[in-house]
C-alpha positions in Angstrom: -30.5 2.8 10.2 -30.8 5.6 12.6 -32.2 6.1 16.1 -35.3 8.2 15.8 -35.0 9.2 19.5 -31.6 10.6 18.9 -33.0 12.6 15.9 -35.9 13.8 18.1 -33.5 14.9 20.9 -31.2 16.9 18.7 -32.6 17.5 15.2 -30.3 20.3 14.2 -27.2 18.1 14.6 -28.8 15.6 12.2 -29.6 18.3 9.7 -26.0 19.6 9.8 -24.7 16.0 9.6 -26.7 15.1 6.5 -26.0 18.5 4.8 -22.3 17.7 5.2 -22.9 14.2 3.7 -24.7 15.7 0.7 -28.2 14.8 1.5 -30.7 16.9 -0.5 -33.2 18.9 1.5 -31.8 17.6 4.8 -33.9 20.1 6.9 -37.1 19.1 5.2 -36.1 15.4 5.6 -35.6 15.8 9.3 -38.9 17.7 9.7 -40.7 14.9 7.8 -39.1 12.3 10.1 -40.2 14.2 13.2 -43.7 14.6 11.8 -44.0 10.9 11.1 -42.6 10.1 14.6 -45.2 12.3 16.2 -48.0 10.8 14.2 -46.8 7.3 14.9 -46.6 7.9 18.7 -50.0 9.6 18.7 -51.5 6.5 17.0 -49.8 4.2 19.4 -51.1 6.2 22.4 -54.6 6.4 21.0 -54.7 2.7 20.3 -53.4 1.8 23.8 -56.0 4.1 25.4 -58.8 2.6 23.3 -57.6 -0.9 24.2 -57.6 0.0 27.9 -61.2 1.4 27.6 -62.3 -1.7 25.7 -60.9 -4.0 28.4 -62.5 -2.0 31.1 -65.9 -2.0 29.3 -65.6 -5.8 28.7 -65.2 -6.4 32.5 -68.2 -4.2 33.2 -70.4 -6.2 30.9 -70.2 -9.2 33.2 -71.0 -7.1 36.2 -74.0 -5.5 34.5 -75.3 -9.0 33.5 -74.8 -10.2 37.0 -77.1 -7.3 38.2 -79.6 -8.3 35.5 -79.1 -4.8 34.0 -79.4 -6.0 30.4 -79.8 -2.4 29.0 -76.4 -1.4 30.5 -74.9 -4.7 29.3 -76.1 -4.0 25.7 -74.8 -0.4 25.9 -71.4 -1.7 27.0 -71.3 -4.3 24.2 -71.9 -1.5 21.7 -69.1 0.5 23.2 -66.8 -2.5 23.0 -67.6 -3.0 19.3 -67.0 0.7 18.7 -63.7 0.6 20.4 -62.7 -2.5 18.4 -63.1 -0.3 15.3 -61.1 2.5 16.8 -58.3 0.1 17.8 -58.2 -1.3 14.3 -58.2 2.2 12.8 -55.3 3.4 15.0 -53.5 0.1 14.2 -53.7 0.9 10.5 -52.4 4.5 11.1 -49.6 3.1 13.2 -48.6 0.6 10.5 -48.7 3.2 7.8 -46.8 5.8 9.6 -44.3 3.3 11.1 -43.7 1.9 7.6 -43.2 5.3 6.1 -40.8 6.3 8.9 -38.8 3.1 8.6 -38.6 3.5 4.8 -37.3 7.1 5.1 -34.8 6.2 7.8 -33.6 3.2 5.8 -32.6 5.4 2.8 -30.5 7.9 4.8 -26.7 7.8 5.0 -24.7 7.3 8.1 -23.3 10.5 9.7 -19.6 11.1 9.5 -17.2 11.0 12.4 -16.0 14.3 13.8 -12.5 14.0 12.4 -13.7 13.4 8.8 -12.8 16.3 6.6 -15.5 18.3 4.8 -15.8 17.9 1.0 -18.2 17.0 -1.8 -16.2 14.5 -3.7 -12.8 12.9 -4.1 -11.2 16.3 -4.5 -11.8 16.8 -0.8 -10.0 13.6 0.2 -6.8 14.0 2.3 -3.5 12.1 1.9 -2.5 10.7 5.2 0.7 8.8 4.3 2.5 7.2 1.4 4.7 4.1 1.1 7.3 3.2 -1.6 8.5 5.1 -4.6 6.2 5.1 -7.6 8.0 3.9 -10.8 7.9 6.7 -13.3 10.4 5.3 -15.8 10.8 2.0 -17.7 8.1 0.0 -19.5 4.6 1.2 -18.6 2.4 -0.9 -20.9 -1.3 -1.2 -19.8 -2.1 -4.5 -18.1 -4.8 -5.3 -20.7 -2.2 -5.0 -23.5 0.3 -7.0 -21.5 -2.0 -9.8 -20.8 -3.3 -10.0 -24.4 0.2 -9.9 -25.8 1.1 -12.9 -23.6 -2.0 -14.8 -24.8 -3.1 -15.2 -21.2 -5.9 -12.5 -21.0 -8.9 -12.9 -23.3 -11.7 -10.2 -23.2 -13.2 -11.2 -26.5 -14.0 -14.8 -25.4 -15.4 -13.5 -22.2 -17.6 -11.1 -24.0 -19.0 -13.8 -26.4 -20.2 -15.9 -23.4 -21.0 -13.2 -20.8 -20.9 -9.7 -22.3 -18.9 -6.7 -21.3 -16.8 -6.3 -18.1 -15.8 -10.0 -17.9 -12.4 -11.6 -18.6 -10.8 -15.0 -19.1 -7.5 -15.6 -17.5 -5.3 -18.5 -18.6 -2.1 -20.3 -17.7 0.3 -18.7 -15.5 -1.7 -15.5 -15.3 -4.7 -17.5 -13.9 -2.3 -19.2 -11.5 -0.9 -15.8 -10.4 -4.3 -14.5 -9.6 -5.0 -17.6 -7.5 -1.7 -17.2 -5.8 -2.4 -13.6 -4.9 -5.7 -14.5 -3.2 -4.2 -17.4 -1.3 -1.2 -15.3 -0.1 -3.6 -12.5 1.1 -5.7 -15.0 3.0 -2.6 -16.6 4.6 -1.3 -13.2 5.7 -4.6 -12.1 7.3 -5.2 -15.5 9.1 -1.6 -16.4 9.9 -0.2 -13.0 10.9 -3.2 -10.8 11.8 -5.5 -13.2 13.6 -8.5 -13.2 11.3 -10.7 -16.3 11.3 -11.2 -17.7 7.8 -14.8 -18.2 6.8 -16.3 -19.8 3.7 -19.6 -18.0 3.5 -22.6 -18.2 1.1 -22.3 -16.2 -2.1 -26.1 -16.0 -2.4 -28.0 -14.1 0.2 -31.6 -12.9 0.9 -32.6 -9.3 0.8 -32.6 -8.8 4.6 -28.9 -9.5 4.6 -28.4 -6.9 1.9 -30.6 -4.5 3.9 -28.5 -5.1 7.0 -25.2 -4.0 5.4 -26.8 -1.1 3.5 -26.9 -2.3 -0.1 -30.7 -2.3 0.0 -33.0 -0.6 -0.6 -31.0 2.3 -2.0 -28.5 0.5 -4.3 -30.5 -2.3 -5.7 -29.6 -1.4 -9.3 -25.9 -2.3 -8.5 -26.8 -5.8 -7.5 -27.4 -9.0 -9.4 -30.8 -10.4 -8.3 -31.2 -14.1 -8.9 -34.7 -15.0 -7.7 -37.8 -13.1 -6.6 -41.0 -15.1 -5.9 -42.9 -11.8 -5.5 -41.8 -10.7 -9.0 -42.8 -14.0 -10.5 -46.2 -13.7 -8.8 -46.6 -10.2 -10.2 -45.9 -11.4 -13.7 -48.6 -14.1 -13.4 -51.1 -11.7 -11.9 -50.5 -9.3 -14.8 -51.1 -12.2 -17.3 -54.3 -13.2 -15.5 -55.6 -9.6 -15.6 -55.0 -9.5 -19.3 -57.4 -12.4 -19.9 -60.4 -10.1 -19.3 -61.7 -7.0 -17.8 -60.5 -6.7 -14.2 -63.7 -5.4 -12.8 -66.0 -7.8 -14.5 -64.0 -10.9 -14.5 -65.1 -13.5 -11.9 -61.5 -13.9 -11.0 -61.1 -10.2 -10.1 -61.6 -10.7 -6.4 -58.9 -13.3 -6.3 -56.5 -11.1 -8.2 -57.2 -8.3 -5.8 -56.5 -10.6 -2.8 -53.3 -11.7 -4.4 -52.2 -8.1 -5.1 -52.9 -7.2 -1.5 -50.8 -10.2 -0.4 -48.0 -9.2 -2.8 -48.0 -5.6 -1.5 -47.7 -6.9 2.1 -44.9 -9.2 1.1 -43.0 -6.4 -0.6 -43.3 -4.1 2.4 -42.0 -6.9 4.6 -39.2 -7.6 2.3 -38.3 -3.9 2.2 -38.2 -3.9 5.9 -35.8 -6.8 5.9 -38.4 -9.0 7.6 -38.8 -12.7 6.7 -42.5 -13.2 5.8 -42.7 -16.4 7.8 -42.2 -14.4 11.0 -45.4 -12.4 10.4 -47.8 -15.2 11.1 -50.8 -13.0 11.7 -50.5 -11.1 8.5 -50.0 -14.3 6.6 -53.0 -15.9 8.2 -55.1 -12.8 7.3 -54.0 -12.9 3.7 -54.7 -16.6 3.4 -58.1 -16.2 4.9 -59.0 -13.6 2.3 -57.8 -15.9 -0.5 -59.7 -18.9 1.0 -62.9 -17.0 1.2 -62.6 -15.8 -2.4 -61.8 -19.4 -3.6 -64.9 -20.7 -1.9 -67.1 -18.0 -3.4 -66.0 -18.1 -7.0 -65.4 -20.8 -9.5 -61.7 -20.4 -10.3 -59.8 -21.4 -13.4 -56.8 -23.7 -13.1 -54.5 -20.8 -13.6 -56.1 -18.9 -10.7 -56.0 -21.9 -8.5 -52.3 -22.2 -9.2 -51.7 -18.6 -8.3 -53.7 -19.1 -5.1 -51.4 -21.9 -4.1 -48.3 -20.0 -5.0 -49.4 -17.1 -2.9 -50.0 -19.3 0.1 -46.6 -20.9 -0.3 -44.9 -17.5 0.0 -45.1 -17.9 3.8 -42.6 -20.8 3.5 -39.9 -18.6 2.0 -38.7 -15.0 1.8 -41.0 -12.7 -0.1 -38.1 -10.9 -1.5 -35.3 -12.0 -3.8 -32.0 -13.7 -3.6 -28.8 -11.7 -4.6 -25.2 -12.5 -5.5 -23.0 -10.9 -3.0 -21.2 -7.7 -4.2 -18.6 -8.3 -1.4 -18.1 -10.8 1.4 -18.8 -7.9 3.8 -22.5 -8.9 3.4 -22.1 -12.5 4.4 -19.5 -11.9 7.1 -21.2 -9.0 8.8 -24.5 -10.8 8.8 -23.1 -13.7 10.8 -24.1 -11.6 13.9 -27.5 -10.6 12.6 -30.2 -10.8 15.3 -27.6 -12.0 17.8 -26.8 -10.8 21.3 -23.1 -11.5 22.0 -21.7 -11.8 25.4 -19.2 -9.2 26.6 -16.6 -11.9 26.9 -17.0 -12.7 23.2 -15.8 -9.2 22.3 -12.9 -8.8 24.8 -11.0 -8.8 21.5 -12.8 -7.8 18.4 -14.3 -10.6 16.4 -12.2 -10.7 13.2 -13.4 -12.5 10.1 -12.0 -12.9 6.6 -13.0 -14.6 3.4 -11.8 -15.0 -0.2 -14.8 -14.9 -2.4 -16.0 -14.0 -5.8 -17.9 -10.7 -5.9 -20.6 -9.7 -8.3 -21.5 -6.1 -9.2 -23.8 -4.7 -11.9 -21.8 -1.4 -12.0 -24.9 0.4 -12.9 -23.4 3.8 -12.2 -20.1 3.2 -13.9 -21.1 3.6 -17.6 -18.0 4.7 -19.6 -15.6 4.2 -16.7 -12.7 1.7 -17.0 -14.5 -0.1 -19.8 -11.4 -2.0 -20.8 -9.2 -4.2 -18.5 -9.7 -5.7 -15.1 -10.2 -2.5 -13.0 -14.0 -2.6 -13.0 -15.5 -6.0 -13.6 -18.9 -7.5 -13.0 -17.2 -10.5 -11.4 -13.9 -10.4 -9.4 -12.3 -11.9 -6.3 -11.5 -10.1 -3.1 -10.2 -10.9 0.4 -12.6 -9.2 2.7 -11.9 -8.2 6.3 -14.7 -7.7 8.8 -14.5 -6.8 12.5 -17.3 -6.8 15.1 -16.4 -4.7 18.1 -17.7 -2.8 21.1 -18.2 0.9 20.6 -15.0 1.7 22.6 -12.9 -0.6 20.4 -13.9 0.5 17.0 -11.6 3.5 16.4 -8.5 1.5 17.3 -9.7 -1.4 15.3 -10.2 0.8 12.2 -6.5 1.8 12.3 -5.5 -1.8 12.9 -7.6 -3.1 10.0 -6.1 -0.5 7.7 -2.5 -1.5 8.6 -3.5 -5.2 8.0 -4.5 -4.2 4.4 -1.3 -2.1 4.0 0.9 -5.0 5.1 -0.1 -6.9 1.9 0.9 -4.1 -0.3 4.2 -3.7 1.5 5.0 -7.4 1.2 4.3 -7.2 -2.5 6.4 -4.1 -2.7 3.7 -2.1 -4.4 3.8 1.7 -3.8 0.6 3.1 -2.4 -0.9 5.9 -0.4 -3.5 6.1 2.3 -6.3 8.6 1.8 -8.8 9.8 4.4 -12.1 10.2 2.5 -14.1 13.4 2.9 -17.7 13.4 4.0 -19.1 13.7 0.5 -17.0 10.8 -0.9 -17.7 8.1 1.8 -19.9 5.1 1.2 -23.5 5.0 2.4 -22.9 3.0 5.6 -19.5 4.4 6.7 -18.8 7.0 9.4 -15.1 7.1 8.5 -13.1 5.6 5.6 -9.5 5.1 4.6 -8.8 4.3 1.0 -5.6 2.6 -0.1 -4.5 3.6 -3.6 -1.9 1.7 -5.5 0.4 3.2 -8.1 -0.3 2.1 -11.7 2.6 3.0 -14.0 0.5 2.9 -17.2 -1.9 5.6 -15.8 0.8 7.5 -13.9 -1.5 7.8 -10.9 -2.8 6.1 -7.8 -6.0 3.9 -8.1 -8.1 2.6 -5.2 -7.3 -1.0 -4.2 -8.8 -1.1 -0.8 -11.5 0.8 1.2 -11.5 0.3 5.0 -14.5 1.7 6.8 -15.8 2.0 10.4 -19.6 1.9 10.2 -20.2 2.5 13.9 -23.6 1.1 15.0 -25.2 1.9 11.6 -25.3 -1.6 10.2 -25.8 -3.2 13.7 -29.1 -1.3 14.0 -30.3 -2.6 10.6 -29.3 -6.1 11.6 -30.3 -5.9 15.3 -26.8 -7.1 16.3 -26.1 -6.4 19.9 -23.8 -7.4 22.8 -24.5 -7.3 26.6 -22.1 -6.2 29.3 -22.3 -7.9 32.7 -24.4 -5.1 33.9 -26.8 -3.0 31.8 -29.0 -3.4 28.8 -27.9 -4.9 25.4 -26.0 -2.4 23.2 -25.5 -2.3 19.5 -22.1 -3.6 18.3 -19.9 -1.6 15.9 -19.0 -3.1 12.6 -16.0 -2.5 10.3 -15.1 -3.8 6.9 -12.3 -3.5 4.4 -10.6 -5.1 1.5 -7.5 -7.0 2.3 -7.2 -6.7 -0.8 -9.1 -6.7 -4.1 -7.4 -9.6 -6.0 -8.0 -8.4 -9.5 -6.7 -4.9 -8.9 -3.7 -6.3 -7.1 -3.0 -8.4 -10.2 -3.2 -5.3 -12.3 -0.7 -3.5 -10.1 1.7 -6.4 -10.1 1.5 -6.8 -13.9 2.2 -3.2 -14.5 4.8 -2.7 -11.8 6.8 -5.9 -12.5 6.8 -5.9 -16.3 10.0 -5.9 -18.2 11.0 -4.6 -21.6 10.3 -8.0 -23.2 6.7 -8.0 -21.9 7.3 -10.6 -19.2 6.0 -10.2 -15.7 8.2 -11.0 -12.8 6.5 -12.7 -9.9 7.0 -10.9 -6.6 9.3 -12.8 -4.2 6.6 -13.6 -1.6 4.4 -15.2 -4.3 7.0 -17.5 -5.8 6.3 -20.3 -3.4 2.6 -20.0 -4.3 3.6 -20.3 -7.9 5.5 -23.6 -7.5 8.8 -21.8 -8.0 7.8 -20.0 -11.1 9.5 -16.6 -11.3 8.0 -15.1 -14.4 4.7 -15.0 -16.2 5.4 -15.2 -19.9 3.9 -16.5 -23.2 3.8 -20.3 -23.3 6.3 -21.7 -25.7 
């Protein structure tokens, strides 16, 4: 999320920044933001002025009645009623313009840091460094062929039960994947000072909004539950029972639709419905009036009760996490941390499954473990003050690199260009590991400094001993993706006989096993 005041103060800088990030019609977007901002502030001012006039008139009513000037008192009462309408009208304008402004801001990318190179896509990325010597000779069988030949990797069984982009790992290969994750977690907690966290894998939509997955990338997520969606389906079925305009249940349906629309707006804003007591009360009052006026069918009564119960839960859905970044970063959601808490950055790590729909990846990496709907990853998250975040970005990247070095996997560090960075990032380093079967480097970790972009969406702040609360900076990175690390190990450590040597640092995690091979 962005600070509209900053955009208002220097609009051309934001136009240039979004042009560099590939935002279409950046100039028109900024102009629309400024127009909405002006209209919003005008409505706020008009509403405040009308409220002030109403309060003044209300006080004068008592004085007029004290003087027995009933004509003046009645005139003032009429003025108060008129001002109530004006206040309500300006409030509606304020809500509409404010909502449109927030929606537009919520869909706009973070601006890039000054030292991020220009470029439209991965061709504009810059190699910063490389480690190790890529193996260009010897066996270079693809990991999928290796695993299937060993009888330890089964894509067909996974497809029968779950569909494409799933895999079943067995025996020593399954143990090797588990060993990789545990090793990574031990390195990050034992050597690099990260605090291990076991977070929820299912989160509400405001958590996804906070880290930037919503609203723009909903198609890439697995949504598990949406009470609003269920209510929509039931309303549609009820409407189908008869003509909407003539059916006696029409007014209830209309009330429910209004309630649903309000809930959707709140969910989009990342707001829990139970916090908006007045809106909930208003919606329930409408439904109650309708229920008293009309004889309702059992189905309509059920819908009425379900709508009322929405205030007890989130109006939006629940989602499987695409990365533990969501859970870890949201630990500071709506918090004000003390300065003492962030003398050193707050460093968090978790080994979790991750779930991605991969909606934009049709035809890419359709075979193998590179791009799966479900995979494991060790995530690194840091919460810092603004003056710490650049140094912490470098440190986090070296923490991820340390794992590759201990596993003796050749890799390179890439600085992503402005057009290739993720939505929430202001600067990103990608680590790419060498895959012998492809004869190229492939991404295995992405480490990003998001500045205060996510903090604004989450309302995550800290307070110095003097001064007002400030937004924290957030950073995240993979330390590393377990499945892709397994791929790199399988291909790098394979021998002519199709066995896979276990890297030395993983042998203790494998109970002394030194090779992954077909079970006898």
